[in-house]
N, C-alpha and C positions, 0 to 999 in steps of 0.2 A: 791400288785404284782401277790397275789394267785388265783386272779378274772379274769388277761390277759390270766392265764395259759387254765383256765374254760373257758372262751370265744375264745381262739383259738385248742379250742380241741373240743366244739362243733360244731366252723362253719367250722372245717375237716369231721364231724362226717355229720352232715348238712349244710347249706347253706354255701359254698365254697367263699362268698366274706367277703374281712377282708380290717376291720377299716385299716391307717395311725400305725395306735394305735401297733394294732394286729399282724399285717407283720410284722412290726419293733420287737416284741415280740419274730416269728416265725423267724426269720431271723436271730436272732440275735444284734441287731440295737440299735439306737436310736431313735426314732422317728425325730427327729431333722433331723437325718442323712440323713436317709429315704428321709425325706422330701428336706432335699439339693441334694439327686442324682436324686429324680423324678426332682427339675429343672431346673438341670444342664442336664439334657434325660440322666442317667450314671445310674438309676433304673433301678426297674423293672416293665414292661403294667401293667397299672393302666385308669383303667378306671374311670367316671366321672356317679354319679348316679343322677340327679342334680347340686346341689350343696356336696353331699359328696365326696371324692377319698377313690376308691375300688382297693383291690387286691383280684387275682381271686387268690386262692389255691397254681393252677397248671404253672402258673406264676410267683411263686415267685419259684416253685421247678424248673423251668424251667434256670429260670433265674441265680442262686444260682448256677443248676450245671454246667451250661456256665459262670461263673463267675472264681469256682474257676480252666477247665479246663483253660480259658484262663489270672490265673492271676499265674500258672504255667506255660505258653508258657511268659508269660510276661517277669514273673522277670529270666528265663532263657534266653530269650535274652535280657534282662536287666545287666547281667552277663556278660555277653559278651562284650554290648556295657561298662562297664564297667573297664572291663578287656585291651579293645581297647582303652580306657579313658588314663586308667593308663601306657599304655601300649607311647603310646602319651607325656603324660607328661614324663614319663623319660626324652623319647628320646630329645624331646624340651630338660630337664636339661642338656643331655650331649652333645648339641651340640655347 
């Protein structure tokens, strides 16, 4: 774990490209979760350098900021939709 922290810190100071494991650690996700998000297209922008997948640290920051903002909007919309759905369910129960 300490090695991952040190590698991520060095990457931020030096090379801006992170491996999947480093990027996942930087974002607070598991490497498997980041791989799954990459596969379904919901994760941050990545690059292939030969056979290696790399994430640019600025892309991770942009994605993280966008996910936080989108998550907040999505949560309020979900609450509104849930409220509408529960109201419809109550109406159906009283009919």
